[in-house]
C-alpha positions as CSV (number, residue, x, y, z in Angstrom):
1,M,-4.4,-4.4,16.7
2,R,-5.6,-7.4,18.8
3,L,-9.0,-7.0,17.3
4,F,-7.7,-6.2,13.8
5,L,-5.9,-9.7,14.7
6,I,-9.0,-11.3,15.1
7,G,-11.0,-9.7,12.7
8,F,-8.7,-10.5,10.0
9,F,-8.8,-14.4,10.8
10,V,-12.4,-14.4,11.2
11,I,-12.8,-13.0,7.5
12,Y,-10.1,-15.2,6.4
13,S,-11.0,-18.1,8.0
14,S,-15.1,-16.9,6.2
15,F,-13.5,-17.2,2.9
16,H,-12.0,-20.6,2.9
17,L,-15.4,-22.3,4.4
18,Y,-16.8,-20.3,1.4
19,A,-14.5,-21.4,-1.0
20,F,-14.8,-25.1,0.3
21,M,-18.3,-25.5,0.0
22,K,-18.2,-24.0,-3.4
23,A,-15.5,-26.7,-4.5
24,R,-17.8,-29.4,-2.5
25,S,-20.7,-28.5,-4.5
26,A,-19.2,-28.3,-7.6
27,L,-16.8,-31.2,-7.6
28,A,-18.7,-33.6,-5.6
29,L,-15.6,-34.5,-3.1
30,G,-15.3,-37.2,-1.6
31,L,-14.3,-37.8,2.2
32,G,-10.7,-38.4,1.4
33,A,-10.4,-35.0,-0.9
34,G,-13.0,-33.4,1.0
35,A,-10.2,-33.9,3.9
36,A,-7.1,-33.3,2.4
37,L,-8.6,-29.9,1.2
38,A,-9.9,-28.9,4.6
39,L,-6.4,-29.5,5.8
40,F,-4.5,-27.3,3.0
41,M,-6.7,-24.6,3.9
42,A,-6.7,-24.6,7.5
43,V,-2.6,-24.7,6.9
44,M,-3.0,-21.3,4.5
45,V,-5.3,-19.9,7.1
46,G,-2.2,-20.2,9.8
47,A,0.3,-19.3,7.2
48,P,0.8,-15.7,8.1
49,V,1.3,-16.9,11.7
50,I,3.6,-19.5,10.9
51,V,5.9,-16.7,8.5
52,R,6.3,-14.6,11.7
53,L,7.0,-17.2,14.2
54,A,9.9,-19.0,11.6
55,E,11.1,-15.6,10.8
56,A,11.7,-14.4,14.6
57,A,12.9,-17.8,15.2
58,G,15.8,-16.8,12.3
59,H,13.9,-19.8,9.8
60,E,14.4,-17.6,7.2
61,F,13.7,-20.1,4.3
62,L,11.1,-21.7,6.1
63,A,9.7,-18.3,6.5
64,R,9.9,-17.1,2.9
65,T,8.4,-20.6,1.3
66,A,5.6,-19.8,3.7
67,A,5.3,-16.2,2.8
68,V,5.5,-17.4,-1.1
69,V,2.9,-19.9,-0.9
70,G,0.6,-18.4,1.8
71,Y,0.6,-14.9,0.6
72,T,0.0,-15.8,-3.3
73,W,-2.7,-18.4,-1.8
74,L,-4.4,-15.1,0.1
75,G,-4.5,-13.3,-3.4
76,L,-5.7,-16.3,-5.0
77,L,-8.4,-16.5,-2.9
78,F,-9.5,-13.1,-2.6
79,L,-9.7,-13.1,-6.3
80,F,-12.0,-16.4,-6.2
81,V,-14.2,-15.3,-3.3
82,S,-14.9,-11.9,-5.2
83,I,-16.0,-13.5,-8.7
84,S,-17.8,-16.2,-6.9
85,A,-19.7,-13.5,-5.0
86,V,-20.5,-11.9,-8.5
87,T,-21.9,-15.4,-10.2
88,D,-23.9,-15.9,-6.6
89,A,-25.5,-12.2,-7.0
90,W,-26.3,-12.9,-10.7
91,R,-28.0,-16.6,-9.7
92,L,-30.0,-14.6,-7.2
93,V,-31.2,-11.7,-9.5
94,L,-32.3,-14.4,-12.1
95,K,-34.0,-16.3,-9.6
96,G,-36.1,-13.1,-7.9
97,T,-36.6,-11.9,-11.4
98,S,-38.3,-15.3,-12.4
99,A,-40.1,-15.2,-8.9
100,C,-41.3,-12.2,-9.4
101,L,-42.2,-11.8,-13.2
102,G,-43.0,-15.5,-13.7
103,L,-40.7,-15.5,-16.3
104,E,-38.5,-18.9,-17.2
105,L,-34.7,-18.1,-17.1
106,S,-33.3,-21.2,-16.3
107,A,-31.1,-21.0,-19.9
108,L,-29.5,-18.1,-18.4
109,Q,-28.9,-19.8,-15.1
110,I,-25.2,-20.6,-14.3
111,S,-24.4,-24.2,-13.0
112,P,-22.1,-24.7,-9.6
113,A,-19.5,-26.6,-11.6
114,F,-19.9,-23.8,-14.3
115,A,-19.3,-21.0,-11.7
116,F,-16.2,-22.9,-9.9
117,G,-14.4,-23.1,-13.1
118,L,-15.3,-19.7,-14.4
119,A,-13.8,-18.3,-10.5
120,A,-11.0,-20.8,-10.4
121,V,-9.4,-19.9,-14.3
122,S,-10.4,-16.2,-13.7
123,S,-8.5,-15.7,-10.5
124,L,-5.6,-18.0,-11.4
125,G,-5.2,-15.6,-14.7
126,I,-5.4,-12.5,-12.6
127,C,-2.7,-13.6,-10.1
128,V,-0.4,-14.7,-12.9
129,Y,-1.2,-11.0,-14.8
130,G,-0.9,-9.1,-11.6
131,H,2.6,-10.8,-10.6
132,F,3.9,-9.1,-13.8
133,E,1.5,-5.8,-13.2
134,A,3.6,-6.0,-9.6
135,A,6.6,-5.5,-11.5
136,N,5.7,-2.9,-13.8
137,I,6.9,0.4,-11.4
138,R,5.2,3.5,-13.1
139,L,6.7,6.9,-12.6
140,E,3.9,9.1,-12.5
141,T,3.8,12.8,-12.4
142,V,2.4,15.9,-10.4
143,V,3.0,19.5,-11.5
144,I,2.5,22.1,-9.2
145,H,2.9,25.7,-9.7
146,T,3.6,28.1,-6.7
147,P,4.8,31.4,-5.9
148,K,6.5,29.7,-3.0
149,I,9.5,28.3,-4.5
150,P,11.9,31.0,-5.5
151,Q,12.1,32.7,-8.8
152,E,15.9,32.3,-8.8
153,I,15.6,28.5,-8.2
154,G,13.0,27.7,-10.8
155,S,11.9,24.7,-9.7
156,V,12.7,21.3,-7.3
157,R,12.1,18.2,-8.3
158,V,10.6,15.8,-5.2
159,V,10.2,12.1,-5.8
160,Q,8.4,9.8,-3.6
161,I,8.3,6.2,-2.7
162,S,5.9,4.7,-0.3
163,D,4.5,1.2,0.8
164,V,8.5,-0.3,0.0
165,H,7.6,-3.3,2.4
166,L,11.2,-4.2,2.4
167,G,11.4,-7.8,3.7
168,L,11.2,-11.4,3.1
169,L,9.4,-11.3,-0.4
170,V,10.3,-7.2,-1.5
171,R,14.2,-7.6,-1.7
172,E,17.2,-6.7,-3.9
173,Q,15.4,-7.4,-7.5
174,R,12.4,-5.3,-6.9
175,L,14.3,-2.7,-5.1
176,A,16.4,-2.4,-7.9
177,R,13.9,-1.6,-9.9
178,I,12.0,1.0,-7.6
179,L,15.6,2.6,-7.4
180,D,16.1,2.6,-11.3
181,R,12.7,4.6,-11.6
182,V,14.0,6.8,-8.6
183,R,17.2,7.6,-10.6
184,A,15.5,8.2,-13.5
185,A,13.4,11.0,-12.2
186,R,16.6,13.0,-10.8
187,P,15.2,13.7,-7.8
188,D,16.3,16.9,-5.7
189,L,14.9,15.5,-2.9
190,L,13.6,11.9,-2.3
191,V,11.2,11.3,0.4
192,S,9.7,8.0,2.1
193,T,5.8,8.2,3.4
194,G,5.5,5.3,5.7
195,D,6.1,1.0,5.1
196,L,9.6,1.0,3.9
197,V,9.8,-2.2,5.9
198,D,7.9,-5.2,6.5
199,G,8.0,-7.8,9.8
200,Q,10.9,-8.3,11.2
201,I,13.9,-7.0,9.4
202,N,17.1,-9.2,9.4
203,R,19.3,-9.3,6.8
204,L,18.6,-6.3,5.2
205,D,22.0,-4.3,4.8
206,G,22.7,-4.5,1.5
207,L,19.2,-3.3,0.7
208,A,20.4,-0.3,3.4
209,A,23.6,0.2,0.5
210,M,21.5,0.4,-2.2
211,F,19.8,3.2,-0.8
212,Q,22.9,4.8,0.1
213,A,23.7,5.2,-3.5
214,V,21.1,7.6,-4.1
215,T,22.2,11.2,-2.8
216,P,19.6,14.0,-4.1
217,K,21.2,17.5,-3.2
218,Y,18.7,18.0,-0.6
219,G,18.6,14.9,0.8
220,K,16.3,12.2,1.6
221,F,13.7,12.3,4.1
222,A,10.9,9.4,6.0
223,V,8.4,8.7,8.0
224,T,7.2,5.7,10.1
225,G,4.4,3.6,8.8
226,N,2.7,1.0,10.6
227,H,4.7,-1.4,9.8
228,E,7.7,-0.1,11.0
229,F,5.7,-0.7,14.3
230,Y,4.9,-4.4,13.8
231,A,8.8,-4.7,12.2
232,G,10.3,-3.5,15.8
233,L,10.5,0.4,15.7
234,P,14.5,0.7,16.9
235,Q,15.0,-1.6,14.1
236,A,12.9,-0.2,11.2
237,L,14.6,3.3,12.6
238,E,18.1,2.2,12.4
239,F,17.9,0.5,9.1
240,T,16.0,3.8,7.3
241,R,19.0,5.8,8.9
242,E,21.2,3.7,7.8
243,A,19.8,4.0,4.3
244,G,20.2,7.9,4.2
245,F,17.3,8.6,5.6
246,T,16.2,11.4,8.3
247,V,13.3,10.3,9.8
248,L,10.9,12.9,10.6
249,R,8.5,12.5,14.3
250,G,6.9,15.3,14.9
251,E,9.4,17.4,13.8
252,S,10.7,19.4,10.4
253,R,14.0,20.2,8.6
254,T,15.0,22.7,5.8
255,A,16.0,21.0,2.7
256,G,18.3,23.4,0.8
257,D,16.8,26.4,2.7
258,I,14.0,26.8,0.3
259,I,11.4,23.6,1.3
260,I,10.2,23.2,5.2
261,V,9.7,19.6,5.4
262,A,7.7,18.5,7.9
263,G,6.6,14.5,8.9
264,V,4.7,12.7,12.0
265,D,4.4,9.1,13.0
266,D,1.9,7.0,11.7
267,E,-0.8,6.9,14.7
268,T,-0.2,3.0,15.0
269,G,2.4,3.8,17.5
270,E,-0.1,5.0,20.1
271,S,-1.5,1.4,20.1
272,F,2.2,0.6,21.2
273,G,2.0,3.3,23.8
274,L,4.1,5.9,22.4
275,S,1.9,9.3,22.5
276,P,2.8,11.6,19.5
277,C,5.7,14.0,20.2
278,V,4.3,17.0,18.9
279,P,0.6,17.3,17.7
280,E,0.7,17.6,13.8
281,Q,-1.5,20.7,13.8
282,E,0.9,22.4,16.8
283,L,3.8,21.1,14.5
284,L,2.6,22.7,11.2
285,A,1.4,26.4,12.9
286,S,4.9,26.6,14.3
287,L,6.5,26.6,11.0
288,P,7.4,30.0,9.4
289,P,5.4,31.7,6.8
290,G,6.2,32.4,3.1
291,R,8.1,28.7,2.3
292,F,6.7,25.8,0.8
293,V,6.0,23.2,3.3
294,L,6.2,19.5,2.2
295,F,4.1,17.4,5.0
296,L,4.8,13.6,5.1
297,K,1.9,11.7,6.5
298,H,1.6,7.6,5.9
299,R,-2.3,7.9,6.1
300,P,-4.2,10.1,3.7
301,L,-6.3,11.7,6.2
302,V,-6.1,15.6,6.4
303,H,-7.0,17.0,9.9
304,P,-9.1,19.7,9.6
305,D,-7.2,21.9,11.5
306,S,-4.0,21.2,9.5
307,A,-5.6,22.0,6.3
308,G,-4.4,25.2,4.9
309,L,-0.9,25.4,7.5
310,F,0.7,22.7,4.6
311,D,1.2,23.1,0.9
312,L,1.3,19.5,0.1
313,Q,0.5,16.4,2.3
314,L,2.5,13.4,0.9
315,S,1.2,10.3,2.0
316,G,0.9,6.4,1.2
317,H,-1.1,3.4,3.2
318,T,-3.7,2.3,1.1
319,H,-1.7,0.9,-2.3
320,G,-4.8,1.8,-4.3
321,G,-6.3,-1.5,-3.1
322,Q,-3.8,-3.3,-4.4
323,I,-5.8,-5.9,-5.9
324,F,-9.0,-4.9,-7.3
325,P,-12.1,-4.9,-5.8
326,F,-10.3,-4.4,-2.9
327,G,-9.9,-0.9,-4.1
328,I,-13.5,-0.4,-2.9
329,V,-13.2,-1.2,0.5
330,T,-9.9,1.2,0.9
331,W,-12.3,4.2,-1.2
332,L,-14.8,3.6,1.6
333,Y,-12.8,4.5,4.5
334,Y,-10.4,6.8,2.9
335,P,-12.3,8.5,0.1
336,V,-8.8,9.8,-1.5
337,H,-7.3,6.2,-1.7
338,A,-4.8,6.9,-4.7
339,G,-3.9,10.2,-6.6
340,V,-3.9,14.0,-6.4
341,M,-7.0,15.8,-4.0
342,N,-8.2,19.1,-4.9
343,P,-6.1,22.1,-2.9
344,R,-8.1,22.6,0.6
345,D,-7.6,26.0,1.8
346,H,-4.5,26.0,-1.0
347,S,-3.3,21.9,0.8
348,Y,-2.9,19.3,-1.7
349,L,-3.1,16.0,-0.8
350,Y,-1.2,13.2,-3.1
351,V,-1.8,9.3,-1.8
352,S,0.4,7.3,-3.6
353,R,-0.6,3.7,-4.7
354,G,2.7,2.4,-3.1
355,S,6.1,1.2,-4.8
356,G,6.2,-2.5,-3.3
357,T,3.5,-4.8,-2.2
358,W,2.1,-6.2,0.7
359,G,1.2,-9.6,1.0
360,P,1.1,-11.3,-2.0
361,M,3.4,-10.3,-5.3
362,I,0.4,-9.3,-7.0
363,R,-1.5,-6.1,-8.1
364,F,-4.4,-6.0,-10.4
365,L,-5.4,-2.6,-11.7
366,S,-3.5,-0.6,-9.3
367,P,0.3,-0.9,-10.5
368,P,3.1,0.6,-8.1
369,E,4.5,3.9,-8.7
370,V,7.3,6.1,-8.0
371,T,5.9,9.6,-8.1
372,V,7.5,13.0,-9.3
373,F,6.4,16.2,-8.0
374,E,7.8,19.3,-10.0
375,L,7.3,22.4,-8.1
376,I,7.5,25.2,-10.5
377,H,7.6,28.6,-9.3
378,A,5.0,31.0,-10.9
379,P,4.1,34.0,-9.4
380,G,0.8,34.4,-7.8
381,T,-0.7,31.2,-8.4
382,D,-1.2,27.9,-6.9
383,Q,-2.5,25.5,-9.3
384,G,-1.7,22.1,-9.3
385,K,-1.8,19.1,-11.8
386,A,-1.3,15.7,-12.2
387,G,0.0,13.6,-15.7
388,G,1.8,10.4,-16.6
């Protein structure tokens, strides 16, 4: 955790330095304007710390204000740096081509002022668009035909939410949108695959009551994500259970005497000194054969020894990158960072893009989702397909 934070602040500070140099080059900032910009950027680098300290001290208004400004700036800065990096690459390509081939390509060059303006206007426009995209929660559908759903039942509808990040920014209005989608899907079973809460989770009582109004006939199940540990595990578990979820921590339950639902803690727990109660392979291997096994695990990784021991693993964590091009980074670390993976030893993996947002209330080319899984009886088959 400490190494992660150090790495984050080193990279985030570097982004600010890069943007500052771009602004100074393009706008010819004087001493006063440059100092003011540098001071603002220094405050923004520290904004995530200010948010957590203010939240822990109970200064909710300060924490929320710092979160809105600081995290919006984070998204804007990330987009600005990404677009500026593309224009820098273009200028380098032209310079290299001109030097190697002796061509005069100055007409294609982009001036520092134009490059800065392009990046600034584009990133601002994407942020505005991304705010609306983040509020447009999609209902995704995945159909799986399996002989493990009894013929007399016919089908079971499982609905997944993930990475809601309830806290300072994701509140009643956003949760209401998510739950509207859940109710529209008419779930037989509702699952949350981690990061239901975010940070310090005081004053969320009303949000738990909103979940209590959703009562699928086969129940509600949840697992921890990394943010449950950041928020304080006892508080996070209390909220999740108050919301009506059965939290699975290296254990399994039978839903409606039809589906076995198994779940494990996120691996972040180990960095907090919590060893897994039961290794996932041992948990899955102990389950009776012949029933459909739904495996809940926050991170979208399939352990080689677990493949074949479950029918469908539901995960989240990646947000599908949330703001492109960050999705390239998540894809490099998690090869299946969104959507469905073809079965491996008859075990499917589905990775949700998440139902909420972390940090900036912005999404770009990665809309939030509530996912519906139609598990349909089909003798002697084990085929799935994804659809909108």
